[in-house]
C-alpha positions, 0 to 999 in steps of 0.5 A: 242392542236389544235381546228379546226372549219369552215376554222380556226385552233386555236393552243393554244400551238403555240399561233396562229390562222390560217384561210384558212391556213394563220396566223391571227395576234391577240392581246393577250387578243383577243386570250385568249377570243377566246381560252377560249370560244373554250375550253368551247364550251360545255356551256355558258360562262358568262361575269364575267367568261371571265373578271376574266379569262382574266383580273384577279383582274384588273378592266376593263369595259364591253366595253373592253370585247365587243371590244375583242369579236368583234375583235375575231369574225372579225378574224374568219369571224363571223360578229356578225349578223350571229353568226355562231361561237360565239353566244351572250346569251343576258344579260348573256354571250357567247357560241361558237357554231360552230362544233369543231374538237380537234387535238393533237398538235403532230398529222399529218397535215391532221388530222386538215382537219377533220372538212373540211371532215365532212363538205364535207360529209354533203354537199354530203348527203344534195345533195342526200337529195335534189335530192329525188323525189317530189311526189304528192297525190290527195285530193279534185281534187288538187295535194299536193306535198310532199318529203320523206328523211332520214332513221331513225326509226321513221316518222317525219312530218314537218309542216312548217310555213307561206310558204315552197317550197320543192325544194328551202328549200334545197338551203340555207345551214343552213336550209338544215342542219336543214332538213338533221339532222332531217333525221339522226334520223328519216324518214322526211316527208315534204309537201307544203300546198295547195296554196303554194310551189309546190302544186296546188293553189285552188280557195280560201284559206283553213281553218285548217280543210282542211289542216289537211285533206291534211296532212292525205292524205300525210301521207297515200301516204308516208305510214306513220301510225304514226309520230312525228309532228313538227309544227313551227310558223303558222304550230303549230296550225294545228299540235295541232289540228291534234294531238288532232283529230287523236291521233292514228296517232301522236307518239309525238308532237314538237312545236317551236315558235308558239301560240294558237291564233294570235289576243290578247284578255283579257284572251290571252294578247299576239299577235297582235290587229286585226288592227295591223294584217290587216296593216301587211297583207296590207304592205306585199302585197303592198311592197312585202318586204320579206327580211325586214320581215325576218330581223324583225323575225330574228334580226341575219339574214345575207344578205344571209339568208334574200335574200334566204327567199325573193326568196323562199317566192316569188316562194312559193306564190303570193302577194295577196295569201300572204295577204290572208294567213296572214288574214286567220292565224289571225283568228286561235284559237285552245285553246279549243283543247289543253287539248285534245292532248294526245301525248308526247309533247315538246314545244320550244320557244326562250326567246326574240322571236320578232314574238311571245312571249315566254309566248305563248309557256309557255301557250301551255305547261301549257295546253297540258297535260304532255307537257315539256317546253324548253326556248331557248336563243335568239330572232330569230323566224325562224328555220334556225338561229342556227338550232342545238340549236333547234334540240339538245332537239328535237333529245333527245325527239324523241330518248326517245319516248317509245311505243305508248299508246292506245287511246280511246279519240279524239277531235271530232265534235258531231252532235246531232239532236232534233226531234219533238215528232211526228217524228220517230227518226229511220226515221231521222237516215236514213235521216242523214245516206244519208247525212253523206257520202258526208261529211265524217261523221260517225253515232253514238249512245249514251245511250239515243235514240238520233240521233247522228253523229261524224266528224273529222272536224267541218266545214264538220259537220256544212255543214252536219247539213245544208244539213240535214235540207234542206232534212228535210224541203223538207219533212216538218219535224221539226228538229234542229241540235246542234254541239260541238267539244270536247274530246269524248270517242268512242267504236265502234259506241257508244260515250259518254262524256260532248261533246255529252251532250253539242251537245244535249243541243245545239240541244234542244235549237235551233229553228226548222230548225236551226243549233246551234254551240258552240263557240268552233266550231265557233273558229275552223272554222275561216277562212272558208265561214261559218258565225254565229250569237250569240244566247245564253250562255250555262252553265253546271256545268261539263264544268267549264265555259260558252259556246257561242251558235251561229246560223249558217247563 
């Protein structure tokens, strides 16, 4: 049998390895190690299996196996850092991961070129994908760049990590393979977040709520009513919040190598301290050492990948903006949104990821209803290292999605107004309606005669509350506002659930002329220009835990 992979051909009948058409001399044990891995490329091969299969009953140390593997890698042009062909499964064994074409020994010579033909076909397809037009959609007077490729039956929105660049994303072969393969089973929609890549640079960096609005605009522009969201690294928290806020637009959620928050706390003991993140942000701005950053996140990154990463990052943002992005992402906390995700969810995390702990992936899967967790081998954080290892379970997940279920619940920010006894609530509702349009809020009702509104973004809800109090002060009216973000049921204008009750209680406790918010609203608006001061703690039996109450400053 002949096995064809990359530019190599392993002929187990002739006991010969050829690379680039030229024979490569191998010691017998090196050949046997390579042949065994190739024959069993469908699974991981343990160290014990290799030792028993090659040396039988003879005792040899693991160092003998290591030296034969190193020689095999050298012979096929796999330097051990990129692990394009033979991947080390730390502490367990090895797996041959390069695509293989099996050719019967009696087949004509041109059959051995099937692997090269397949590679050429993919290269041509990637070139066509890369040439797809870059389009723009307008939001908040900014241009948000997006690109659509692929022809699969479902829409698939990629929410990138730290930065992206729609054009340069195609110029690294492994990253391009990732994007192209997604397009073989979906219609891939990608965008550069405002402030990065080919999108406009705003005066200040946006919070998650603003970026969610950009994603809404991109999906609308791409005529995507519902999509699978894939969020990785820093793109994960935004994808979680989007799925919880707009359940009717999310058919499935995939999270890779991500987290619920960046700064560790006693009840979230992973991530980094605030001081560590501050030093990291300063170092990136001062040294601009992007290649070194890639090697930290991906121990198996080769020079080619590290060089591309640096060029892409420098093209995608500036040193000062990079620091501000790190500082903004350090404030993210979406733990309170996890239970509100309704879409089928797949969480993937590499066991030894050096940038975010695998326990953070388990944390997400444990708290998102019905989520499935897949632990992958390896330590590399970025999607371009062994992309097929990530995409194999992703493609299976996407192809297995059934019809979308109807939704009645969504993550919503409820604004409640407490009114002095001598004031007519109907008059206050009219005053509120006059402020809602500017903040994209919706008037709501409950079983009681409360003054209520709902928002799909907590920051806009807080600003609407402040604007309402300004109008009330001008009219010398005594009002107070309470805000809470939670999973809320809605039918028409009517809303109900604990989220409504908490907002109402916050409004009742607030002083006249003040906006009080729960800790959930505070955490979800981290990174914005809003400031808060702790005032009280709210304990309701139905919540199961106390909530901070803060006044907006």
